[in-house]
C-alpha positions in Angstrom: 0.0 0.0 0.0 1.3 3.5 -0.9 2.5 5.7 1.9 0.5 8.5 0.2 -2.7 6.8 1.2 -2.2 8.0 4.7 -1.8 11.6 3.7 -4.7 14.1 3.1 -5.3 14.5 -0.6 -4.3 18.0 -1.9 -7.0 19.8 -3.9 -5.2 21.1 -7.0 -8.2 23.1 -8.3 -7.4 26.7 -7.4 -3.6 26.4 -7.4 -1.7 28.9 -9.7 1.3 28.1 -11.9 3.9 28.6 -9.2 1.9 26.6 -6.7 1.4 23.7 -9.1 5.1 23.8 -9.9 6.0 23.6 -6.3 3.6 20.7 -5.8 4.8 18.7 -8.8 8.5 19.2 -7.9 7.7 18.3 -4.3 6.4 14.9 -5.4 9.5 14.3 -7.6 8.2 15.4 -11.0 9.8 17.7 -13.5 8.6 21.4 -13.5 7.1 21.1 -17.0 4.5 18.7 -15.7 3.0 21.6 -13.8 2.4 23.5 -17.1 0.7 20.5 -18.5 -1.4 20.1 -15.4 -2.4 23.8 -15.4 -3.6 23.5 -19.0 -5.7 20.4 -18.4 -7.3 21.8 -15.2 -8.1 25.4 -16.4 -7.9 25.2 -20.2 -9.6 21.9 -20.9 -11.6 21.6 -17.7 -10.4 18.1 -16.7 -12.8 16.5 -14.3 -10.4 13.7 -13.3 -6.7 12.8 -13.6 -7.6 9.9 -15.9 -8.4 12.6 -18.6 -4.8 13.9 -18.5 -3.4 12.0 -21.4 -0.1 13.9 -21.3 0.7 11.9 -18.2 1.6 8.2 -18.2 -0.8 5.9 -16.4 1.4 5.5 -13.3 1.5 9.2 -12.7 -2.3 9.5 -13.2 -2.8 6.7 -10.7 -0.4 8.3 -8.2 -2.1 11.7 -8.4 -5.5 9.9 -7.9 -4.1 8.7 -4.6 -2.6 11.9 -3.3 -4.5 14.7 -4.9 -8.0 15.7 -6.0 -9.8 18.0 -8.4 -12.7 18.7 -6.1 -15.6 19.9 -8.2 -19.0 21.5 -7.8 -22.0 19.4 -8.3 -25.0 20.5 -10.3 -28.2 20.5 -8.2 -30.6 22.4 -10.5 -30.3 24.0 -14.0 -33.1 26.2 -15.1 -33.4 27.8 -18.6 -35.7 30.8 -19.2 -38.5 30.5 -21.7 -36.8 33.1 -23.9 -33.6 31.1 -23.6 -31.7 34.2 -22.8 -30.7 33.1 -19.3 -29.7 29.9 -17.5 -29.6 29.6 -13.7 -27.4 27.0 -12.0 -27.6 25.9 -8.3 -24.4 24.2 -7.4 -23.4 22.2 -4.4 -20.0 22.6 -2.9 -18.0 19.7 -1.5 -19.2 20.5 2.1 -22.8 20.4 1.0 -23.4 24.2 0.9 -25.0 25.8 -2.2 -24.1 28.7 -4.5 -25.7 30.2 -7.6 -24.4 31.2 -11.1 -26.3 32.8 -13.9 -25.4 32.6 -17.6 -26.9 35.3 -19.8 -27.0 35.3 -23.6 -27.5 38.4 -25.7 -28.0 39.4 -29.4 -24.3 40.3 -29.7 -23.4 36.6 -29.2 -22.0 37.4 -25.8 -22.3 34.8 -23.1 -21.9 36.6 -19.8 -21.6 34.5 -16.6 -22.5 36.0 -13.3 -20.6 34.1 -10.5 -20.6 34.1 -6.7 -17.7 34.9 -4.4 -19.2 33.9 -1.0 -21.8 31.4 0.3 -24.4 34.0 1.4 -23.6 37.6 2.1 -23.1 39.7 5.2 -23.8 43.1 3.6 -27.6 42.8 4.1 -28.9 44.9 1.2 -32.6 45.0 1.9 -33.7 44.2 -1.7 -31.4 41.1 -2.2 -32.5 37.6 -1.5 -29.0 36.5 -0.7 -29.1 38.7 2.4 -31.6 36.2 3.9 -28.7 33.7 4.2 -26.2 35.8 6.0 -22.6 34.8 5.5 -21.8 31.1 5.7 -18.3 31.2 4.3 -16.0 32.6 1.7 -15.4 30.6 -1.5 -12.0 29.3 -2.3 -10.3 30.5 -5.5 -10.9 27.1 -7.0 -14.6 27.2 -6.3 -14.8 30.6 -7.9 -13.0 29.4 -11.0 -15.0 26.1 -11.1 -18.3 27.9 -11.6 -16.9 29.0 -15.0 -15.6 25.6 -15.9 -18.8 23.7 -15.0 -21.2 26.1 -16.6 -19.1 26.2 -19.8 -19.2 22.4 -19.9 -22.9 22.0 -19.1 -24.1 24.8 -21.3 -21.9 24.1 -24.3 -21.5 27.8 -24.6 -18.1 29.7 -24.7 -18.0 32.1 -21.8 -17.1 35.6 -23.3 -17.6 37.8 -20.2 -17.6 37.3 -16.4 -19.2 39.5 -13.8 -18.6 38.8 -10.2 -22.0 40.0 -9.1 -23.6 36.8 -7.7 -23.9 35.8 -4.1 -21.6 37.6 -1.8 -19.6 40.8 -1.5 -16.5 40.1 -3.7 -14.3 42.6 -1.9 -14.8 40.8 1.4 -13.1 37.7 -0.2 -10.5 39.8 -1.9 -7.4 37.6 -2.0 -9.2 34.5 -3.3 -11.2 36.7 -5.8 -8.1 38.3 -7.3 -6.3 34.9 -7.5 -9.3 33.4 -9.3 -9.6 36.3 -11.7 -6.0 35.8 -12.8 -6.5 32.1 -13.2 -9.4 32.8 -15.5 -7.5 35.4 -17.5 -4.4 33.2 -18.0 -3.9 32.3 -21.7 -3.5 28.7 -20.8 -6.8 28.7 -18.9 -10.1 30.2 -20.0 -8.0 33.0 -21.7 -10.4 35.8 -20.9 -9.1 39.3 -21.4 -8.9 41.0 -18.0 -11.2 43.8 -19.2 -13.9 41.2 -19.8 -14.0 40.4 -16.1 -16.0 42.8 -14.0 -15.9 42.9 -10.2 -18.8 44.5 -8.5 -18.8 45.9 -5.0 -21.5 47.4 -2.7 -18.9 50.1 -1.8 -16.1 48.9 0.5 -13.9 52.0 0.1 -10.7 50.5 1.6 -10.8 47.6 -0.8 -11.6 49.8 -3.8 -8.5 51.9 -2.8 -6.4 48.7 -2.6 -7.7 47.5 -5.9 -6.9 50.8 -7.5 -3.4 50.9 -6.0 -2.5 47.4 -7.2 -3.3 48.4 -10.7 -5.4 45.4 -11.8 -6.9 45.6 -15.3 -10.1 43.9 -14.3 -13.0 46.3 -14.5 -14.8 47.7 -11.5 -18.5 48.2 -10.9 -20.2 49.8 -7.9 -23.7 48.9 -6.9 -25.0 52.4 -6.1 -28.8 52.1 -6.1 -29.6 55.5 -4.4 -28.7 59.1 -4.7 -29.0 60.3 -1.1 -27.4 58.9 2.0 -30.8 58.7 3.7 -32.2 56.3 1.1 -29.0 54.3 0.7 -28.7 53.9 4.4 -32.1 52.3 4.4 -31.6 49.9 1.6 -27.8 49.3 1.8 -26.7 49.6 5.5 -23.0 49.6 4.4 -23.6 53.2 3.3 -23.6 54.2 7.0 -19.9 53.4 7.1 -19.0 54.4 3.5 -21.3 57.2 2.5 -22.0 58.3 -1.1 -19.6 61.3 -1.2 -16.6 59.2 -0.1 -17.7 56.5 -2.5 -17.7 58.9 -5.4 -14.3 60.2 -4.4 -12.9 56.6 -4.5 -14.6 56.1 -7.9 -12.9 59.2 -9.3 -9.5 58.1 -8.0 -10.0 54.7 -9.6 -10.8 56.1 -13.0 -7.8 58.4 -12.8 -5.4 55.6 -11.9 -6.9 52.8 -14.0 -7.6 55.1 -17.0 -10.8 53.3 -17.7 -14.5 53.8 -17.0 -16.2 52.6 -13.9 -19.7 51.1 -14.0 -22.4 52.2 -11.6 -25.2 49.6 -11.2 -28.5 51.2 -10.2 -31.5 48.9 -9.4 -34.8 50.8 -9.9 -37.1 50.2 -7.0 -40.7 51.5 -7.2 -41.2 54.7 -5.2 -37.8 54.3 -3.5 -35.2 55.6 -6.0 -36.9 56.0 -9.3 -38.1 59.6 -9.3 -37.1 62.3 -11.8 -35.3 64.0 -8.8 -33.3 60.8 -8.3 -32.3 60.9 -12.0 -31.1 64.4 -11.7 -29.1 63.7 -8.6 -27.6 60.6 -10.2 -26.5 62.7 -13.2 -24.9 65.2 -10.9 -23.1 62.6 -8.8 -21.5 61.0 -11.8 -21.1 64.0 -14.1 -17.3 64.3 -13.6 -16.6 60.6 -13.4 -15.9 58.6 -16.6 -18.5 55.9 -16.2 -21.2 53.7 -17.6 -24.5 53.6 -15.7 -26.6 50.4 -15.8 -30.2 50.9 -14.9 -31.8 47.6 -13.8 -35.5 47.3 -13.1 -35.9 45.3 -9.9 -36.6 41.6 -10.3 -39.0 40.8 -7.4 -39.0 37.6 -5.4 -41.6 35.2 -6.7 -43.0 33.8 -3.5 -42.9 34.1 0.3 -40.5 31.9 2.3 -42.1 32.1 5.7 -39.1 30.7 7.7 -36.6 33.3 6.2 -35.9 36.1 8.6 -36.3 39.5 7.0 -38.3 38.4 4.0 -41.2 40.7 4.8 -39.0 43.7 3.9 -37.7 42.0 0.8 -41.3 41.4 -0.4 -42.1 45.1 0.1 -40.0 46.1 -2.9 -41.6 46.3 -6.4 -40.5 47.0 -9.9 -41.5 50.4 -11.1 -44.1 50.8 -13.9 -42.9 50.8 -17.4 -43.8 54.5 -17.6 -41.6 55.4 -14.6 -38.7 53.4 -15.9 -38.9 55.1 -19.3 -39.1 58.5 -17.7 -36.1 57.8 -15.5 -34.1 56.6 -18.5 -35.1 59.6 -20.7 -34.0 62.0 -18.0 -30.6 60.2 -17.6 -29.9 60.3 -21.3 -29.9 64.0 -21.1 -26.5 63.7 -19.3 -23.0 63.1 -20.5 -22.3 59.5 -19.5 -23.3 56.3 -21.2 -26.6 54.9 -19.8 -28.1 51.5 -20.5 -31.4 49.9 -19.4 -30.7 46.3 -18.6 -33.9 44.3 -18.0 -33.3 41.4 -15.6 -33.0 38.2 -17.6 -34.5 35.0 -16.4 -37.2 36.5 -14.2 -39.2 33.2 -14.9 -36.3 31.1 -13.5 -35.5 32.9 -10.1 -32.5 34.4 -11.8 -32.0 37.3 -9.3 -29.3 36.7 -6.8 -30.4 34.3 -4.0 -33.8 33.5 -5.4 -33.3 29.9 -6.4 -31.5 29.2 -3.1 -34.4 30.6 -1.3 -36.9 28.4 -3.1 -34.8 25.3 -2.7 -34.3 25.9 1.0 -38.0 26.3 1.4 -38.7 23.0 -0.2 -36.0 21.3 1.9 -37.7 22.7 5.0 -41.1 21.3 4.0 -39.7 17.7 3.7 
């Protein structure tokens, strides 16, 4: 019996080039084996060591004994009636669940929205993920694996990635940045850094760190209000990092990165969708090179009585078409690029946390 059977198996999913090199050299293999392994894990999406035909059978068997390529497991896949969105509920190796959403558009882009945490501690009042609280951070390999498994199951090439799923990405900063570089590697999924967008609710110290480090991944801020009073109510993080300071951090980012920032603005009926809000939004962003994404709210489909805080979540509504159009028309009188992005997959619980909420409800009824 091999000595290695008594050692914990090393999960190789999530290791970068240097870490794989150290590992392979540590088990007595040549450094070039690490490059082959990297390409098979991240470029070809190998699910087992048996698939790595660059390795002789004895090496594949040895790796099977001492290492693992721990993967996510598909629980549920839902495809919208318009076939413009696919929602994936994925089980982690410890039994917890996360969500990913694949969105297709008329420009042949396949944009995957991925999660960075299991749950979220930020407690935005309009987001179903807030019902979970924070269960844990995702490892870099688990962030990357969302891309690999959705690419395999959907049969679609992933052209863009947005880290806007479950969790606050900046609260899992190190694993997030590592995962993004793995995804951008030309031996991996080979996505240009500018095609990876990281969204934050507004953690200014992490925005400043991101800016200082000079990453080429794009930055988005989930703004969703034009006054501190409203933003305090729907996004409690604003009490620590108010709008004025957030706008200052955004300006510093655009100066340093020399690229536009994106502001996400979810339109909530009679909360942040007035013409006055539109005028304030234009004034807030007037001197910031940016793109503004207006997103009509995707309401939760059904109550989940056991979930704490759901009553406040159910209180939010999507504005009428007329109010949305009026807000958009007012915004287009400004200087920055403004887009209206209707939520895709509203028939498949595609808003963040909605499928998890429904599945947890069913589990509780068993």
